[in-house]
LORO-107277 format. One record per residue (C-alpha): x, y, z. Coordinates in nm, 3 decimals. Example, Ala and Ser with C-alpha at 12.3 -4.5 7.8 and 13.67 -1.06 7.14 Angstrom:
BEGIN
<node x="1.230" y="-0.450" z="0.780"/>
<node x="1.367" y="-0.106" z="0.714"/>
//
This chain:
BEGIN
<node x="-0.927" y="1.568" z="-9.586"/>
<node x="-1.206" y="1.650" z="-9.342"/>
<node x="-1.145" y="1.323" z="-9.162"/>
<node x="-0.774" y="1.405" z="-9.127"/>
<node x="-0.846" y="1.750" z="-8.983"/>
<node x="-1.100" y="1.601" z="-8.739"/>
<node x="-0.845" y="1.337" z="-8.621"/>
<node x="-0.577" y="1.606" z="-8.575"/>
<node x="-0.808" y="1.824" z="-8.364"/>
<node x="-0.918" y="1.524" z="-8.151"/>
<node x="-0.557" y="1.413" z="-8.091"/>
<node x="-0.463" y="1.768" z="-7.989"/>
<node x="-0.747" y="1.781" z="-7.736"/>
<node x="-0.655" y="1.440" z="-7.588"/>
<node x="-0.286" y="1.543" z="-7.549"/>
<node x="-0.382" y="1.873" z="-7.385"/>
<node x="-0.610" y="1.691" z="-7.146"/>
<node x="-0.335" y="1.443" z="-7.051"/>
<node x="-0.088" y="1.726" z="-6.989"/>
<node x="-0.340" y="1.902" z="-6.769"/>
<node x="-0.413" y="1.585" z="-6.569"/>
<node x="-0.042" y="1.511" z="-6.532"/>
<node x="0.002" y="1.857" z="-6.384"/>
<node x="-0.276" y="1.782" z="-6.135"/>
<node x="-0.115" y="1.453" z="-6.037"/>
<node x="0.223" y="1.624" z="-5.991"/>
<node x="0.062" y="1.883" z="-5.765"/>
<node x="-0.113" y="1.616" z="-5.556"/>
<node x="0.208" y="1.419" z="-5.514"/>
<node x="0.394" y="1.734" z="-5.407"/>
<node x="0.116" y="1.828" z="-5.167"/>
<node x="0.110" y="1.481" z="-5.010"/>
<node x="0.487" y="1.480" z="-4.978"/>
<node x="0.480" y="1.821" z="-4.807"/>
<node x="0.206" y="1.703" z="-4.572"/>
<node x="0.404" y="1.393" z="-4.478"/>
<node x="0.718" y="1.599" z="-4.413"/>
<node x="0.524" y="1.837" z="-4.188"/>
<node x="0.364" y="1.544" z="-4.003"/>
<node x="0.702" y="1.381" z="-3.956"/>
<node x="0.849" y="1.706" z="-3.820"/>
<node x="0.553" y="1.754" z="-3.590"/>
<node x="0.587" y="1.399" z="-3.454"/>
<node x="0.961" y="1.442" z="-3.401"/>
<node x="0.903" y="1.758" z="-3.199"/>
<node x="0.632" y="1.585" z="-3.000"/>
<node x="0.859" y="1.292" z="-2.924"/>
<node x="1.134" y="1.531" z="-2.814"/>
<node x="0.893" y="1.686" z="-2.568"/>
<node x="0.803" y="1.340" z="-2.443"/>
<node x="1.168" y="1.250" z="-2.395"/>
<node x="1.270" y="1.567" z="-2.211"/>
<node x="1.200" y="1.417" z="-1.864"/>
<node x="1.406" y="1.112" z="-1.960"/>
<node x="1.720" y="1.296" z="-2.071"/>
<node x="1.869" y="1.296" z="-1.722"/>
<node x="1.821" y="0.919" z="-1.700"/>
<node x="1.971" y="0.813" z="-2.032"/>
<node x="2.231" y="0.596" z="-1.856"/>
<node x="1.983" y="0.436" z="-1.617"/>
<node x="1.852" y="0.083" z="-1.650"/>
<node x="1.542" y="0.159" z="-1.445"/>
<node x="1.356" y="0.480" z="-1.365"/>
<node x="1.166" y="0.515" z="-1.038"/>
<node x="0.820" y="0.665" z="-1.019"/>
<node x="0.782" y="0.777" z="-0.658"/>
<node x="0.446" y="0.795" z="-0.483"/>
<node x="0.471" y="0.972" z="-0.148"/>
<node x="0.223" y="0.781" z="0.065"/>
<node x="0.216" y="1.056" z="0.328"/>
<node x="0.069" y="1.298" z="0.075"/>
<node x="-0.204" y="1.051" z="-0.019"/>
<node x="-0.320" y="0.960" z="0.332"/>
<node x="-0.560" y="1.137" z="0.564"/>
<node x="-0.466" y="1.221" z="0.922"/>
<node x="-0.661" y="0.919" z="1.051"/>
<node x="-0.486" y="0.686" z="0.807"/>
<node x="-0.144" y="0.819" z="0.905"/>
<node x="-0.226" y="0.767" z="1.273"/>
<node x="-0.342" y="0.409" z="1.227"/>
<node x="-0.036" y="0.318" z="1.020"/>
<node x="0.198" y="0.468" z="1.278"/>
<node x="0.017" y="0.288" z="1.560"/>
<node x="0.033" y="-0.038" z="1.363"/>
<node x="0.411" y="-0.005" z="1.354"/>
<node x="0.416" y="0.047" z="1.732"/>
<node x="0.197" y="-0.261" z="1.781"/>
<node x="0.453" y="-0.471" z="1.592"/>
<node x="0.720" y="-0.348" z="1.832"/>
<node x="0.497" y="-0.437" z="2.127"/>
<node x="0.428" y="-0.784" z="1.986"/>
<node x="0.798" y="-0.857" z="1.938"/>
<node x="0.859" y="-0.743" z="2.297"/>
<node x="0.576" y="-0.968" z="2.417"/>
<node x="0.735" y="-1.267" z="2.243"/>
<node x="1.059" y="-1.194" z="2.429"/>
<node x="0.876" y="-1.179" z="2.762"/>
<node x="0.691" y="-1.506" z="2.693"/>
<node x="1.017" y="-1.680" z="2.608"/>
<node x="1.154" y="-1.616" z="2.957"/>
<node x="0.832" y="-1.724" z="3.131"/>
<node x="0.788" y="-2.080" z="3.261"/>
<node x="0.671" y="-2.341" z="3.011"/>
<node x="0.381" y="-2.418" z="3.245"/>
<node x="0.237" y="-2.076" z="3.155"/>
<node x="0.309" y="-2.061" z="2.782"/>
<node x="0.299" y="-2.436" z="2.697"/>
<node x="0.593" y="-2.371" z="2.464"/>
<node x="0.856" y="-2.640" z="2.418"/>
<node x="1.170" y="-2.426" z="2.432"/>
<node x="1.403" y="-2.713" z="2.343"/>
<node x="1.206" y="-2.772" z="2.024"/>
<node x="1.229" y="-2.400" z="1.940"/>
<node x="1.608" y="-2.424" z="1.959"/>
<node x="1.649" y="-2.755" z="1.774"/>
<node x="1.419" y="-2.686" z="1.478"/>
<node x="1.462" y="-2.395" z="1.230"/>
<node x="1.209" y="-2.120" z="1.300"/>
<node x="1.083" y="-2.111" z="0.943"/>
<node x="1.014" y="-2.485" z="0.947"/>
<node x="0.845" y="-2.458" z="1.286"/>
<node x="0.623" y="-2.173" z="1.165"/>
<node x="0.521" y="-2.360" z="0.850"/>
<node x="0.437" y="-2.677" z="1.046"/>
<node x="0.232" y="-2.487" z="1.305"/>
<node x="0.034" y="-2.289" z="1.048"/>
<node x="-0.038" y="-2.605" z="0.848"/>
<node x="-0.157" y="-2.788" z="1.160"/>
<node x="-0.393" y="-2.522" z="1.291"/>
<node x="-0.615" y="-2.393" z="1.415"/>
<node x="-0.677" y="-2.622" z="1.713"/>
<node x="-0.848" y="-2.607" z="2.051"/>
<node x="-0.563" y="-2.518" z="2.285"/>
<node x="-0.520" y="-2.612" z="2.650"/>
<node x="-0.425" y="-2.271" z="2.790"/>
<node x="-0.563" y="-2.149" z="3.118"/>
<node x="-0.914" y="-2.000" z="3.123"/>
<node x="-0.781" y="-1.661" z="3.230"/>
<node x="-0.543" y="-1.650" z="2.935"/>
<node x="-0.795" y="-1.753" z="2.670"/>
<node x="-1.103" y="-1.569" z="2.790"/>
<node x="-0.961" y="-1.270" z="2.976"/>
<node x="-0.610" y="-1.200" z="2.854"/>
<node x="-0.679" y="-1.238" z="2.483"/>
<node x="-1.007" y="-1.039" z="2.480"/>
<node x="-0.833" y="-0.760" z="2.670"/>
<node x="-0.560" y="-0.748" z="2.406"/>
<node x="-0.831" y="-0.738" z="2.138"/>
<node x="-0.997" y="-0.452" z="2.324"/>
<node x="-0.666" y="-0.264" z="2.330"/>
<node x="-0.633" y="-0.295" z="1.951"/>
<node x="-0.995" y="-0.193" z="1.906"/>
<node x="-0.975" y="0.110" z="2.138"/>
<node x="-0.661" y="0.233" z="1.965"/>
<node x="-0.833" y="0.216" z="1.627"/>
<node x="-1.142" y="0.399" z="1.756"/>
<node x="-0.927" y="0.677" z="1.897"/>
<node x="-0.748" y="0.704" z="1.562"/>
<node x="-1.081" y="0.787" z="1.397"/>
<node x="-1.200" y="0.449" z="1.269"/>
<node x="-1.565" y="0.351" z="1.302"/>
<node x="-1.676" y="0.039" z="1.498"/>
<node x="-1.668" y="-0.194" z="1.196"/>
<node x="-1.327" y="-0.068" z="1.079"/>
<node x="-1.194" y="-0.100" z="1.434"/>
<node x="-1.320" y="-0.460" z="1.451"/>
<node x="-1.140" y="-0.540" z="1.123"/>
<node x="-0.825" y="-0.376" z="1.256"/>
<node x="-0.841" y="-0.575" z="1.581"/>
<node x="-0.898" y="-0.897" z="1.385"/>
<node x="-0.603" y="-0.822" z="1.160"/>
<node x="-0.372" y="-0.752" z="1.454"/>
<node x="-0.479" y="-1.048" z="1.666"/>
<node x="-0.524" y="-1.311" z="1.395"/>
<node x="-0.286" y="-1.227" z="1.111"/>
<node x="0.002" y="-1.061" z="1.295"/>
<node x="-0.017" y="-1.254" z="1.623"/>
<node x="-0.181" y="-1.597" z="1.589"/>
<node x="-0.056" y="-1.668" z="1.237"/>
<node x="0.245" y="-1.443" z="1.269"/>
<node x="0.472" y="-1.409" z="1.569"/>
<node x="0.313" y="-1.671" z="1.796"/>
<node x="0.300" y="-1.930" z="1.516"/>
<node x="0.679" y="-1.964" z="1.545"/>
<node x="0.620" y="-2.120" z="1.888"/>
<node x="0.276" y="-2.286" z="1.880"/>
<node x="-0.016" y="-2.386" z="1.660"/>
<node x="-0.279" y="-2.112" z="1.616"/>
<node x="-0.559" y="-2.138" z="1.870"/>
<node x="-0.926" y="-2.158" z="1.776"/>
<node x="-1.034" y="-1.990" z="2.102"/>
<node x="-0.793" y="-1.702" z="2.048"/>
<node x="-0.905" y="-1.647" z="1.689"/>
<node x="-1.265" y="-1.610" z="1.808"/>
<node x="-1.251" y="-1.452" z="2.152"/>
<node x="-0.978" y="-1.196" z="2.089"/>
<node x="-1.145" y="-0.988" z="1.814"/>
<node x="-1.514" y="-1.056" z="1.895"/>
<node x="-1.521" y="-1.027" z="2.274"/>
<node x="-1.245" y="-0.766" z="2.248"/>
<node x="-1.464" y="-0.550" z="2.022"/>
<node x="-1.744" y="-0.531" z="2.280"/>
<node x="-1.496" y="-0.454" z="2.556"/>
<node x="-1.314" y="-0.201" z="2.340"/>
<node x="-1.632" y="-0.016" z="2.244"/>
<node x="-1.728" y="0.016" z="2.610"/>
<node x="-1.378" y="0.145" z="2.687"/>
<node x="-1.420" y="0.401" z="2.409"/>
<node x="-1.755" y="0.505" z="2.559"/>
<node x="-1.597" y="0.554" z="2.901"/>
<node x="-1.328" y="0.771" z="2.742"/>
<node x="-1.603" y="0.990" z="2.600"/>
<node x="-1.757" y="1.025" z="2.946"/>
<node x="-1.415" y="1.115" z="3.084"/>
<node x="-1.374" y="1.376" z="2.811"/>
<node x="-1.705" y="1.537" z="2.911"/>
<node x="-1.574" y="1.561" z="3.268"/>
<node x="-1.268" y="1.745" z="3.144"/>
<node x="-1.041" y="1.449" z="3.208"/>
<node x="-1.096" y="1.474" z="3.583"/>
<node x="-1.216" y="1.204" z="3.825"/>
<node x="-1.305" y="1.299" z="4.182"/>
<node x="-1.146" y="1.640" z="4.120"/>
<node x="-0.817" y="1.471" z="4.037"/>
<node x="-0.654" y="1.524" z="3.696"/>
<node x="-0.386" y="1.266" z="3.784"/>
<node x="-0.653" y="1.002" z="3.838"/>
<node x="-0.811" y="1.109" z="3.511"/>
<node x="-0.481" y="1.070" z="3.324"/>
<node x="-0.430" y="0.726" z="3.476"/>
<node x="-0.782" y="0.630" z="3.368"/>
<node x="-0.707" y="0.744" z="3.013"/>
<node x="-0.406" y="0.513" z="3.016"/>
<node x="-0.611" y="0.216" z="3.138"/>
<node x="-0.880" y="0.276" z="2.875"/>
<node x="-0.631" y="0.308" z="2.587"/>
<node x="-0.293" y="0.181" z="2.707"/>
<node x="-0.142" y="0.121" z="2.364"/>
<node x="-0.260" y="0.456" z="2.226"/>
<node x="-0.134" y="0.642" z="2.534"/>
<node x="0.204" y="0.470" z="2.511"/>
<node x="0.248" y="0.542" z="2.140"/>
<node x="0.147" y="0.906" z="2.185"/>
<node x="0.404" y="0.941" z="2.461"/>
<node x="0.678" y="0.778" z="2.253"/>
<node x="0.597" y="0.988" z="1.947"/>
<node x="0.602" y="1.308" z="2.151"/>
<node x="0.929" y="1.217" z="2.321"/>
<node x="1.113" y="1.108" z="2.007"/>
<node x="0.947" y="1.364" z="1.778"/>
<node x="0.936" y="1.112" z="1.495"/>
<node x="0.888" y="1.212" z="1.133"/>
<node x="0.795" y="0.905" z="0.931"/>
<node x="0.784" y="0.929" z="0.552"/>
<node x="0.668" y="0.638" z="0.339"/>
<node x="0.707" y="0.599" z="-0.036"/>
<node x="0.587" y="0.341" z="-0.283"/>
<node x="0.808" y="0.305" z="-0.590"/>
<node x="0.756" y="0.142" z="-0.927"/>
<node x="1.074" y="0.090" z="-1.124"/>
<node x="1.007" y="0.072" z="-1.496"/>
<node x="1.278" y="-0.049" z="-1.730"/>
<node x="1.418" y="0.244" z="-1.928"/>
<node x="1.380" y="0.084" z="-2.272"/>
<node x="1.016" y="0.003" z="-2.201"/>
<node x="0.954" y="0.355" z="-2.081"/>
<node x="1.091" y="0.490" z="-2.408"/>
<node x="0.862" y="0.256" z="-2.599"/>
<node x="0.565" y="0.363" z="-2.386"/>
<node x="0.635" y="0.731" z="-2.458"/>
<node x="0.661" y="0.654" z="-2.828"/>
<node x="0.331" y="0.467" z="-2.825"/>
<node x="0.161" y="0.754" z="-2.645"/>
<node x="0.289" y="1.000" z="-2.903"/>
<node x="0.153" y="0.783" z="-3.185"/>
<node x="-0.173" y="0.721" z="-3.001"/>
<node x="-0.101" y="0.349" z="-2.994"/>
<node x="-0.178" y="0.109" z="-2.708"/>
<node x="0.110" y="0.028" z="-2.478"/>
<node x="0.268" y="-0.302" z="-2.575"/>
<node x="0.521" y="-0.345" z="-2.297"/>
<node x="0.512" y="-0.354" z="-1.919"/>
<node x="0.806" y="-0.442" z="-1.697"/>
<node x="0.795" y="-0.315" z="-1.340"/>
<node x="0.975" y="-0.377" z="-1.014"/>
<node x="0.824" y="-0.253" z="-0.691"/>
<node x="0.961" y="-0.123" z="-0.365"/>
<node x="0.864" y="0.054" z="-0.044"/>
<node x="1.075" y="0.316" z="0.131"/>
<node x="1.033" y="0.396" z="0.499"/>
<node x="1.231" y="0.696" z="0.624"/>
<node x="1.231" y="0.775" z="0.997"/>
<node x="1.375" y="1.098" z="1.131"/>
<node x="1.422" y="1.176" z="1.499"/>
//
């Protein structure tokens, strides 16, 4: 009898304990479920916020991210970019002038320029160079250094230091001219690649120094402002010309750099950001916009 009563009491205690624990488990499951619902709601709201900027582009395949280059550049950088554009115009004009000059001066075979596609001619010339050319001494060692000095002086007046101006002159004379425009007509010249930027840098720095002396004199030579203005032109012909053109045309140049990201990838990127996950996709196209207003 005592054993029966003891077993009954023990069974009752075990049942009560299991009921109590079951209640605890039910509460934990309910709490976890509530927490997951709240987290899901919170994430949905966060994703909605992330998608708000995309709503207006729901029918677009690509979305452009515009970077206004003008807003990122300093005044000196804007000036040098604008002057670079003017130099390209001057170089194209120079090619036109050289084409009408006698072959004895340019050493260009005009018949070959007409018969062979320009792209093929450029590729052949670039592959064959550089070589020691047979141009006149005045062209190689006076004309080319003077052009290098013009590039250099323009860069110095745009605010670049001597080293930066040398790099700019090298870029203009070697990349854009020798391996660019002129390579459509002839093989790049070893003398021009060396003398134009190096000798031109020394000449250009001295020209920049003389401009400083002229500035201290108030832009006047022998009490003549006209002679001073003419001297400014001789010391920085390209810069003077571009300043005159810009002032006359009143140009407003705006440049933009665009990255076009595919819409579906942009959605995925926003989703990954919301979940604090690394981005798994990247698909971009690139473009540059140049707007010129007169």
